[in-house]
N, C-alpha and C positions, 0 to 999 in steps of 0.2 A: 309217642304213645297216643292211643285214641282217647278222646274225651267222652266219658259216659255220664258226666254229671247231670245231663239233661234227660237221662233215661229213668225218669221217676214214674211212679204209678199214675199220677195225674197227667203227665206229658204223654205217656204211652196210651192211656185211655182216650185222651183227646185226639191223638193221631188215628186211633181205630175208628172213632166216631166220625171223623172227617171223611173216611172212606165210604160211609153209609149215606145214601141220598137223603136229602132233607125232607123228602116226602114221607119218611118214616118218623115216628115219635122217638126222639132221643133225649127226652127229659130224664132227670136223675132217677125217678121212680118207675120209669117205663121198663119193659122187659129187655130191650136191647142193651142199655148200659149195665143193667143188672147181670146179664149173661156175660158181658165182656169184662166186668170187674175182676173176677178171679184170674182170668188170663193175663190182665195187666199187672196184677200183683206178682204172678209167677214170672213174667218177663222182667219185672224190676229186680227180683231176686236173682235171675239169670245174669243180668247186667252187673249187679253188685259182685257176683262171683267172678264174672269175666274180668272186671276191673281189678279184683284182688289177684287173680292169676297173672294179669298183665304186670302189676306192680312187683309180684314175686320174681319176675323174669329179669329185672334190671337191678344192678348194683345200687343205683341211687335211691331206689324205693323199697327194696326187699328188706324184711325184718326177720328176726328170730331164726328158726331152722332154715328158712329159705335163703337168708343171707349166709348162713353156715355152708349151705350147699354151693353157693356161688363162689365162696372163698377159695375153692380148689382152683379157680381160674388164675389166682395169684400165687398158688402153691403155699397158702397160709391157712391157718385155722384159728378159731377164737381162743384167746388166752384164757385158761381156766383160773379160778380163784386160787390163790396161794396162801400158805400159812406163815404167820409172823414167827421170827426166831428172836428170842429175848435172852437177856443175861439174868440168871438167878444167882443170888448170894445167900449161902446157908452157913449155919454155925456148926454143922456136922456133915460128914460125908453122906452123899445120897447116891443110890444106885441108878444106873442107866435104866430108863423105863419107868422110874418113879413118876407119879402123877400128882399134880397140884391144881387147886382151883383159885381163881381170883375172888376177891371179896368186894364186889361192886354191884350187888343187887341183881336186877333183871339182865344186866349186861355181863354177868359172870360167865367165864368160859374156863375150860381146863387146859393145862399145859403138861407136856411130858418131857422129862429130861432126856436129851439125845446125846450129849457129849460133855466131857470135862474140858475146861479151858486151859488147864495147867496151873492156874492160880488156886490157892487153897480156898475151898468153899465156894468156888465160882463154876457154874455150869451153863451150858446152852440149853434152852427150853424151846420147844416148838408148840405152837397153839394147835389144839385138836380141832378147832373151828377155823375154817379158812376165811380170808377176807381181812379188811383193815380193822375189824373189831379187835384184833389182837395187838394193835399198834399203840393203843392209848393208855391203858391202865398201867400204873406203877404203884407198888406198895406191897403190903403183906400178902402172902400166899397161905392158903389152907391146905394142909397135906391130905391127900386122898389115900396115898400109900402110907402105911405105918412105918416110921423110921425111928428107931431107938436113939435117944439123945438129942433129937432135933427140936430146938425151941425157937428158932428164928429162921424164917424163909421170906426173902424179899425178891420181888420182880423189879428189875432196874432198867438197864439200857435196851434200846431197840437195835438189834444187830442186823436183821434183814427184815424189811417191812413186808407185811402181808398185803395182798391186793385182792380186790373184788373181781369177779368174773368180768371180762371185757364187755362193754356195752355195745349195742348195735352201732351207735354213732362212731365209737372208737374203732370198731372192726371195719366199718365202712371206709373210714378215712385211711386206715392202714391198707386195706385192699386196693383202693384207688392209687395209693402211693406205690404199692407193689406192682400194679399193672403199668404205671407210668415209669417207674425206675426199677427195671428188672434186676433182682439180685443175681450176680454171676461172678464166679471166679475170684472172689476177694475184692470186689468193688465196694464202694461206700454203702450201697444198699444192702449188700450181703452182710456186712458187719452189723448194720442196724437191725436187720431182720433176725439174725442169730442171737444177738445179745439181748434185744428187747423181749425175746421169748423166754429168757431165763427168769426164774422166780426172784421177785424183789427189785427188778430193774424197771424204772419208770421213764427215763429219758437218757439219751446218749448223744454226745457230740463226737464225730469221727474226724480226726485230723491226720490226713495222709502225709507222708514224708516230713513229719514235724521235726525230726532230728536226722535228716539225711535219707538217702534212698533206702528203701526196704523197711522203713520204720512207720508205724501207725500208732497213734494215740487215741484211746477211747475214754472219754470222760463221762462219768455216770452220775445220775440222780437215782435215788431209791424210788420205790413205788409211792412213797409219801412226798415225792418231789423236793426232797432235801438232799444235800450231798451224801453220796453213798458211804456207808460205814466201811471201816477197814476190813471187816469180815466179808461184806458183799464184794468189795474190790478184789479180795484174795480169791473168793469163789469164782468170780468171772475170769480173773487172770488164769487160773488153773484150767478152766474150760476152754479158753481161747488160745493161749500160748503159754504153757506151763513153764515156770521157773525151775531150775536155772538154765535149762537148755532151750532158750528162745530161738525161734526161727527154724526149728526142725520139723515143723508141721505136726507136732504131737497133739495139738488141739484143733479147733475148727479153722484156725488161720492157715492160709496156704504156706507151703514150704518157702522159706526165705524171708517171710514177713516177721519182723520183730515187733510185737504188739505190746504196748504199755497200757495197762488199765489203771485209771486214776479217778479221783473225785475232784470236783471244782472247789474253789475257795468260797466260803460263805462270807458275804459282805453285809455287815449289820447296817440297817437303815434306821437312823434316829430322826424323828420328826419333831420339830419344835415350832411354836408360833403362838399368836394371840387370836382369839375369836370374839366376835360380838354375838351375844346370846339373845334369843327372843325372850320376852317376858315370861317368867315362871320357870325357866330352865336354869340348871346349874352345870358347872364343868363335870361334876361327878356323874350326871345323867348322860351327857353327850360323849364323854371320852371313850367309854367302852364301845359305843357304836362306831366312832371314828376308827378306833384300833381294829375292829373287826373288818371294816371296809378296806382299810389299807392292807391288812393281812391278806384279804381276798385278792386285791390287786397284785400284790407281790407273788401270790400263788399263780395267778395268770401269767405273769412274766416268766416264772420258773417253768411253767408248762410249755411255753413257747421258746424256751432257751435252746432247744435242740433243733429248731426249724431253720434250715439254711435260707439265706436271704435271696438266693437265686439258684436256678437249676444248673448253672455252669460256673459256680463260684463256691469256695469253701469259706464262707463267712457266716457268723452268727451274731446275735445281739441279745442283750438282757438289760437294757437300760431302764432306769426309773425316772419318769418325767415329772417334774415339779408341778406342771399344769394339771396332770392327772390327780396327784395328791391333793392339790388345792380344790379341784372340782369335787372330790370325794368329801372333803371337809365341809365345803359350802353347801353341798346337797344333803347334809345330815340334818334331820329334823331338829329344830331348836337352835340351829346356828344361822345367823343372818349374814355374817361376813367373816372373812379370815384375813389376818394382816401379818406380814413378816414370816411367812411359812418358809422353813429351811430344811434341807436334807443334809444330815451330818454337819450342821453348822454353816452351810452355805446355801444361798437362795438361787441355786442353779440345778440343772438336771444332773443326776448321778449316772455317769457314763462308765459302765463296767467293762473290764478287759476280757475279750474272747480271742485267744490266740492259741497256737499249738503249745506254747510254753506255759500259759496261764489262762485258766477259765474261772469265771466268777459268777455267782448267783446271789440275788438279794434276799435277805431274811429280815423280818421285822425286829427292830430293837425296842427302843422306848419311844413313846408318844407323849410329849409334854405340851399341854395347851394351857394358856393363861387367858383370863378374861380381861 
């Protein structure tokens, strides 16, 4: 790429004036600089536009719609926002299409009943607003549709997480991956590309021949980067290789490939230890900050859970390192030192299992700090 950072008004004007003999008056208030000034401003605008056009032509620097246009090179497109699917519990039958509203102030959104679960009073509801805003609220619902006899409506479990529209950085990383690892004919890249494009899927580990020739296992995290729900697993299973007639090519999987869709095991991480506090601080003040920092670290681990450790190997890792936890605690404002920090009762790294038979991800349990 050409560097236009030095093509500023001042630099352009100075270059113009250098071409004029010194026998002429080139002081700021003289006619020559006054006449050249507008041209220098116009040229600076030209170079700014040229630099933007240049950036728009490359995957590494394009943004917005320009990056969308380049995505065709990898045969992909930006993931749109998807709506959360939740479980609703009611004390009376509700019709499909009935609408309800959450009761959480400015974050309130509407849900619509889409299907009965088969359990009395339990229905699937889809958020009318896309994005992860539909993932968090749990509690009473306010009926928008009039339903005789209904006196209790509760929004409970998250069945399929909603997800925000894919960001430029996420799309850029996926495009570069697609260009480097061409999805083709049922290879690992094709499974990743197809399944990650499905609503509610946030990450995937692909395990080829995990149970013999012709078998493939795909382990999923939801868009919230927690183990996929049973409903999400079933939805993806039916799209990829429908039960019970596996291997017949009735889904996106090639004929002969028996694909098992699963979710990893959640491993609870409990953190305990003692801390030395700075003057004026209490455990009650620092503990929420420590919990939030550790939760963010474990989220980073889960987001990297589906990244292979090499281009020519099928290995993954999602380990939790004691030193990282210790650093997060010590760097918390108000904490001077940390002593005896342990993970699940042991002062060692927590090494999780990632294999075709068992996949694990860390989730935060309890954080108990003593002064």
